[in-house]
C-alpha positions in Angstrom: -40.7 128.9 40.8 -41.7 125.3 40.1 -42.0 126.1 36.4 -38.6 127.7 36.4 -37.2 124.5 38.0 -38.8 122.5 35.2 -37.2 124.7 32.6 -33.7 124.3 34.1 -34.2 120.6 34.5 -35.1 120.2 30.9 -32.2 122.4 29.9 -29.8 120.3 32.0 -31.0 117.1 30.4 -30.6 118.5 26.9 -27.1 119.7 27.6 -26.1 116.5 29.3 -27.1 114.3 26.4 -25.9 116.5 23.6 -22.3 117.5 23.0 -23.4 120.6 21.2 -26.6 122.4 20.5 -27.7 122.9 16.9 -28.9 126.3 18.0 -27.7 128.0 21.1 -31.0 129.5 22.4 -31.0 132.8 24.3 -32.3 133.0 27.9 -32.1 136.7 28.6 -30.5 139.7 26.9 -29.5 143.1 28.2 -28.6 145.6 25.6 -26.1 143.9 23.3 -25.3 141.1 25.8 -27.1 137.8 25.8 -27.0 134.8 28.2 -27.6 131.6 26.3 -28.4 128.0 27.2 -24.9 126.9 26.7 -23.8 129.2 29.5 -25.5 126.8 31.9 -23.7 123.7 30.7 -22.4 121.9 33.8 -18.8 120.9 34.2 -17.8 117.3 34.7 -17.3 118.0 38.4 -20.8 119.5 38.6 -22.3 116.5 36.8 -20.6 114.1 39.3 -21.9 116.2 42.2 -25.4 116.2 40.8 -25.4 112.4 40.6 -24.3 112.0 44.2 -26.5 114.7 45.7 -30.3 114.0 46.0 -30.9 117.8 46.1 -28.4 118.5 43.4 -31.0 119.4 40.7 -32.7 121.9 43.0 -29.4 123.4 44.0 -28.4 123.6 40.3 -31.7 125.4 39.6 -31.0 128.0 42.2 -27.5 128.6 41.0 -28.8 129.0 37.4 -31.4 131.5 38.4 -28.8 133.4 40.5 -26.7 133.5 37.4 -29.5 135.2 35.5 -30.1 137.7 38.2 -26.4 138.6 38.4 -26.1 138.8 34.5 -29.0 141.2 34.3 -27.7 143.3 37.2 -24.1 143.5 35.9 -25.0 144.4 32.3 -27.8 146.8 33.2 -25.5 148.8 35.6 -22.8 149.1 33.0 -25.2 149.9 30.2 -27.1 152.5 32.2 -23.8 154.1 33.5 -22.5 154.4 29.9 -25.8 156.0 28.7 -25.6 158.6 31.5 -21.9 159.1 31.6 -21.6 157.7 35.1 -18.3 156.5 36.5 -16.9 154.8 39.6 -15.7 157.6 41.9 -12.0 156.8 42.8 -12.6 157.7 46.5 -15.4 155.2 46.8 -13.3 152.5 45.0 -10.6 153.2 47.6 -12.9 153.1 50.6 -14.4 149.8 49.4 -11.0 148.2 49.2 -10.1 149.6 52.7 -13.3 148.2 54.1 -13.3 144.8 52.6 -9.7 144.0 51.5 -7.9 141.3 53.3 -5.1 138.7 52.9 -7.6 136.3 51.3 -9.5 139.0 49.3 -7.2 141.2 47.3 -5.7 141.8 43.9 -7.7 141.7 40.7 -10.8 140.2 42.3 -11.0 143.0 44.9 -10.2 145.7 42.3 -13.0 144.5 40.0 -15.6 144.2 42.7 -14.6 147.6 44.2 -14.9 149.3 40.8 -18.3 147.7 40.1 -19.6 148.5 43.6 -18.7 152.2 43.1 -20.2 152.2 39.6 -23.4 150.6 40.9 -23.6 153.2 43.6 -23.4 156.0 41.0 -26.3 154.2 39.2 -28.3 153.9 42.5 -27.9 157.6 43.2 -28.9 158.6 39.6 -31.9 156.3 39.6 -33.1 157.5 43.0 -32.8 161.1 42.0 -34.8 160.4 38.8 -37.5 158.1 40.2 -37.5 158.2 44.0 -39.7 155.6 45.5 -39.1 152.7 47.9 -35.7 152.0 49.2 -35.2 148.6 50.9 -32.5 146.7 52.7 -31.0 143.7 50.8 -28.1 141.6 52.2 -26.1 142.0 48.9 -27.4 145.6 48.3 -28.0 147.2 51.7 -29.5 150.5 50.3 -31.5 149.3 47.3 -33.7 151.8 45.5 -35.9 149.0 44.4 -38.8 151.0 43.0 -36.4 153.1 40.9 -34.8 150.0 39.5 -38.2 148.5 38.7 -39.1 151.6 36.7 -35.7 151.6 34.9 -36.0 147.9 34.1 -39.5 148.4 32.8 -38.3 151.2 30.5 -35.6 148.9 29.2 -38.1 146.1 28.7 -40.4 148.3 26.7 -37.5 149.3 24.5 -36.5 145.6 24.1 -33.3 146.4 25.8 -34.2 143.8 28.5 -35.7 140.6 27.0 -36.5 137.3 28.7 -37.0 134.4 26.3 -38.9 132.2 28.8 -42.2 133.4 30.3 -41.8 131.6 33.6 -38.3 132.9 34.2 -39.5 136.4 33.4 -42.3 136.2 35.9 -40.1 134.9 38.6 -37.5 137.6 38.0 -40.0 140.4 38.0 -41.5 139.1 41.2 -38.1 139.6 42.8 -38.5 143.3 42.4 -41.8 143.5 44.3 -40.7 142.4 47.9 -43.7 143.6 49.9 -42.2 142.2 53.1 -38.7 143.7 52.7 -37.3 146.1 55.4 -38.0 149.5 54.0 -35.6 152.4 54.7 -37.6 155.6 55.6 -37.1 158.4 53.1 -35.7 160.6 55.8 -32.8 158.1 56.3 -32.0 157.6 52.6 -28.7 159.1 51.7 -27.1 158.7 48.3 -24.3 161.3 48.9 -21.9 158.6 49.8 -22.1 154.7 49.7 -22.9 152.8 52.9 -19.4 151.2 53.0 -17.8 154.7 52.9 -19.2 155.3 56.3 -17.6 152.2 57.9 -14.2 153.8 58.3 
């Protein structure tokens, strides 16, 4: 993780002292989508916050790495779903909205998140049926077929559909799929017939 921090610190300095990059270098690509160094350029507000906060650089590093994780997840789910003709089930989109919609969380933001959650569940179920393996609890993904995702990402990587352009970032990202100490869900309790939030009502 230290090497990843050094990468982002160097990136931050380059972006801070240059109005534009002669070449916008790629960081990671999934299918036809690429995240580049310019996508990490801080706003003026973020620059001011970094100068005032002693831990600002470390926080910025974590935010940047989270951005990479979310970018890969988002585009992998949509690409995989398109390849296997998977769609977001309307009843699961509706139950997500019912479970999490509120006065402060509604409208377009809720619609988009509900649609993605239902689509990701379709991918989860398809991956688990194809690969099986460990399923673990994750705060942002409570029923995560982590071994199936690892195998699918590996296949994407071998076909150059998932490419990291920095070795240290790649190593840190792949380590995130190991999680030896994660809470494992027994196979007998794994159920991909309906998503976890559908059972909340």
